[in-house]
Phi, psi and omega in degrees: 000134181297138168312148175292148174293153183236163170307316195286325176295319179288320180297310181302321178289322179289321171307310197296319182265009188294322184285337183277321167306311180303314181300319173301314188291316183294320170314299176300323175293324177280350181239050188292148181221137177299172179303130173074004172247009190290047188297304173293329174298316187294323184295316186296319189287325182291324171301311179309309177302320183289320179297341175279341187094016182269158168284146186229125171252127182240173184075022180280125188048034178103296176244356185279170186219143174239130165252141188245123177255118172257136172279202180284345180188182186303156178164197187283156180253133174234133177248132177257125184247141168232145173264148192236007179276150180247184189246156177282066184224136172281124186284145185247358179281135180262071183246152177301326177259028177295164185294132177261007172257111185300139181065012176233132181210146170282079182264011188230001182078010179295334176298317182289327178295313181292319175300329185282320183285322167311307185299312183298324175291321176306312177297317182292320181297324177289331177264016191300339174287357189240005177218147181257153183113196183226135173247123177264123169262103188267111175255096192267133181268172166063036181291329189280352184223135179305144005276003183086129182299331190293323179298323179289327185294319178293310185307316183272359174086010187298341179250033186255342180218100351281155176279132184291141173281338179208141161240135188248132174219158174216164180219130173295148172204130183285356175297326181265147174287145168312126178103350180258151175226153190234143180230154168207120181275143182096198180294127187245309190236153187283154164291160177220113183241139179268130178252133176234108181254123169252116176258124186245138172217224176222109176292171167163209182287126172301339180274005173232071185293343183289335181269001193253152154248091197294100175302330185292313182293321180292324180285325179291322175282333175292323183289321184290314185293320178299314181293316183295309185287336177295326177290323177289320184289327175283328174073227181280351181287118183303131180200135175241126166245127186216141178239135187239352182217125179228115179244117177239098185269079173246218174205188185303328185233017184235118175264133183280173181275338190213159179234134174249139182229140173234140186204187182221157173230135176224141178219169163252015185218119193289333179295307180308310183303315176295315183298324187288322175304306177302316182299318182301307177299319181295309187295320186287320180301308188294320179296310183291325174295333182286351176243027182076000181253202175213173179214121174254122197243128175234129174253110181264099186292133186250231192268150178280181174292143183262116189241108183288128180294126192297320182293314182294318186288325179288333179287320180293326164310310186284334175289314176303325177298318180290334186265328183253338190106136189300327176298346179264002180245136188230159177272121177272146173279161169302152180232145172273000157307160180230166182205129185289358169298344182299325181308317182286322178302342187276337196235350185208156173305115181225143180222122180238117193238168178256138182242128182289131176228018182268150174231101188292341185292328186268358178103174173312128176272148173306148187278171166295139174078020172246157184285003183239016184294141170202171183217154174282149183302323189295339178297334184293324188281330184296307182299318180299310177307312181293313175301321182299308188292321187285316178296319178294329173295313176290337175267003186059026175277356180221000000 
């Protein structure tokens, strides 16, 4: 039987390939592509995997890629997932590797996620004579756009042969200092649904209010009532109902026939989520009718609640502490942000953690989804190592 792999061995291999990992991340950062349009990105990833000598599946959910790593013999299957799409944001960083595609930017760290899973695959491949099982390297498109690439990966059965015994993912965050990782077992990230409300009335000349059923006044009241009463209705159950777009296309003296409203609904409970959909439709219809108008409500279901499998997440927490030191592993609070990794967590043991990219000595770091977002190179080695060590512990290779 081969000797167990040690933390020191993995750390040495991660360091050996660190500059290449940096180069991969910078290449991806310079060439971002939007959700479900990641054609060149997918080709680049597939070429890198083939150069390692791995079996490669392409066309996953359209533009995604899976690399298949085999150990020395039969065993458990672990999937490492990275998202590969960028955002419609114009980058403001003056960096040599800044985006070369106008209006498109890796402002959420998906370039780093991809580079780290590629690097983890490389390390695991070099150690393949020391572990049993299969590692799937999943490079998933379309995380930023409903219906979410994860839902399509599952729908087409791309993870069914072999089916993972565990799936691991991570996301960079400037909220944690570089060197730290954060875990949360159980419900971790919220569901997210898009809401589209159309308040209808009877428009006309603003100087003749007696002839109108003013949809602007109805919509204004509706927004206040929904926000206030939603809190009371949900009680102690965490729920966010927010509206970010209101369009009343009239003029100074013209009241339109309708007002369009767009918003979001988020919870940590799938039952509460379903109840909230029904409550919202019922409440909006009743209020608008009571003022002589009407309201059409479309609930566009997005991502479900991301539930970290508790035994798996505790094992990943322990693995990270073993690899980095216990003082580098922290408890993360629940987040009302959403992630399509949640789809995996609904059907298989899943664990999704946060990787620190902040540097307090340099002051507050630009947040995710901002045009100034960037991350330090040293975080790539930390994230790569945690993924490798976590996968090895799940396959009992360490």
